[in-house]
N, C-alpha and C positions, 0 to 999 in steps of 0.2 A: 619422045623421050616419054615410057610411060612411067607413072608412078604407083610405087604399094603404100596399102595402107596396113598399120601394126593390127592386129587383131588385138583386142582388149578381152582378156579374161576375167569373167567375172564367178565372184566364189560362189559354191553353191551354199544356195538357203538353208539356213539352218531350222528344220522344222520336227517337231516333235511325233515321230510316226512310231511309238512302240512303250509296251507299259508291261516291265517286269513284274507278276505279282506273285509272290513269294506266302505261300501258307505255311505259315510255322511249324515246326516240330514234323512229325510223322514218323512210322516203323515204331522202333523199339520206345520211343520218345514222345508219347501222347501227350505231352505238355501238364497245363495244369488238369486236374480231374475234381470234378465234383463229389457230394458223395453220394447224391442220385445216379449216378454214372454218367454223365457230361460228360466229353473229352475234348479238349482243346482243338486237336489235330485233326480232329473228323469235320467238326464246327466251321473250323477255317477254311476247310477244303472245299465244302459246299460254300460258304461264302464268295471263296473265289470261283467259283464255275458261274456264280450269279453277276458277281460282278465285272465280267468277262464277256457275258453277252452284252450288259450294258455298254459297256466300255469301244466293242467291237459294232456298236451299232453307231460309236462316233465317226468309225470309219477308222480306228486306230487298231494296232496290229497287236494281241495279249499274248506270252508265253507266259507260261506257271512253272514253276520251279519245280514241282512237286504236279503228276497228274494221277497222284491215288497214294496208298498209302506207307509210301517209302519213304527216306530221311536222307534225302542230301548233303553236304557237310555244308556249313557256312562259306567256305572259300569255292565251294562250287556252286551254290548260289548266285556269290557275287558274282564268279567268274562268267555266268549266264549274262548276267546284266552288262558288263564291265565288256561282252564281247560284240555290243551293238551300240550304235550309232541312232541320234534323236530317241533316248530312251529315258525314262525316270523307272523308277523302282519303290513299289510299295508289298511292306510285308504285313501280314495279314493276323493278328492275334485276337486270343479271349484270354479273360484275366480270373485270377483266383478269386477276386475280392472285388470290390466297386460296387457301386449302386448301380443295383441292376437294370439294365434297357439303356444304358447310358454308352458312351464312345468317347474314347481319347487320342488323341491324334499326336504322334511325338517324333522329333527332331533330334538332331545329336545338338548336343552343347557345346559353345565355342572351345569351352575348358578342355575337350576333349581333342583339340587339335592344337600341337606343337608348334613353337617359334617357327615361323619358315623355313630358318638353318636349318631345322630338325628335320622338315618332308621329304627330301630329295636323299637318296644314293650317292655315294660318288660317280656312278656312271650318271646321274642327274635324270634317272627315274625317278617317281614318286615313289615310298613306301608303301607296300603292299596293306598295313594296316595303319597306312593314313592316308586312304585315296580319296574321303568323304571328305578332305580339307579344303579343296576348292570348292564345294558346292556347299557350303553351310547355310551360305544367305538364300540359296534359291530350293532349297530342301525348306526352309523355312519356311520361306514363301508359299510352295506349295502346301505344307501345315496347315497356315492361315488358313488359305481357301479348304481346303478338308476341316476344319475344323468347324467354320462357318456352317458346313451345309450337314454336319452332325447336327450341332447345337439346334439349328432350324426342326431337326426331323425326331430327334431323341431326346426329350425332356431331362432336363437335370445335366446336361454336357454341358463341360466349359464350353465359352466361347473364342477361346484363346488354346493354340496347341501348349502342349508339353516338350521341354528339352529333356532327355535323358541318356546316359549311355547306354544305347542300343547296341549290343552286340555285332548283330546282322548288317549295322548300317556303315559301322567304318571303313568297308574295305568296297564298298559302292562308289564307280566314279564317274554318279551323275548323281543329280535330284533325287536325293532318298529319304521316306519316312514310314514310320510303322502306326497301324491301325488298330487300337486294341478295344473290343467290346466286354462289357461288363455283363454278365459271370458266369462261371459253371457251378456255382453256387446255387443257381435256381434251379427249383423241384424239377422243370420240367423242361425239356431242351424243346417242345414247342416257343418258348418263349423265347427264343433267341432264333429259329428259324423265321418267327415272323419279324426278325430285324432285317432278314437277309437283302429282301426286293429294295428297302427303303436305303438301306448301305448301299446298295450297286447303286442307285440313280445320283445317290449324294455323291459318290467317291464319282462318280461319269461326270457327273455337272461340274465339281469343282475341277477335274482334270481340263475339261473343256476349255474352263476357264483358263485355267494356266498354261494352256497350249497357245492362247492368244501371246502371254508374257514372254513364253521360252520362244515361240517363232520371232518376236521382234527383237529378243534379244537380249531382253529386261530381265530383273529376277524379282 
C-alpha cells in the first residue's frame, strides 16, 4: 500500500522590491517658482535621478512617474504604483518657502481616512480616493525613518515627520510619503543641487532600513 503525502503550500514571502519615485509637477505645471528662476519641476526631476541611482545600488527596482518634462495626472501616477507588488511610493517636492537647506517628510494624517464603513464600495472594492487608508501606519513608519536621515544630513530639518493632506498620497495603495526640500526662494539653484547627493543617500539608507521591517511583515 502506497501512502500519499499532502504538499504544503507556502505563501510567497512578502518582499519590498520596487520604489516608485514621483518627481512632482512637470509640463505646463512647473510647481513652485522662485524669483531667481528656480523651477520646482526641474529640480525634483534632477533629485529623482540621483535617488534612483542610490536605490538601485541597494538592489531595488526604481520606476519614475515621469522621465522628462511631462505631467502625468495624479491618477496616472497612482496607477503606476498600484499596478506593482512589493512597492513603496515616494513623491519629491521643493517648497516655495521654509528654511533653506532643510527637508521635511510627509505622510497622510488619520483624519483623511474615513470610518471603515465608508471605505469600501458596494462591490467590496476600496474607493479610489481612499486607497491609502490601509497603509497609514506603514507610511508613517517610512516617513519616520526618512526624516531621521534628513535631520542627520540637513541642519535645521525636523527630527519627526509631518502629517499633511498631500493629494497625491490619497490614491496610492502602498506605503506612500512625500519629501519636500526648501526652497525655490534660494538665490542660486546650485545650493539646491548640492543637496542632491546627500538627499539620495539618505533616502536609500532609510528605504534599506524600512525594507527589513517590510519584509518581516512589520510596520
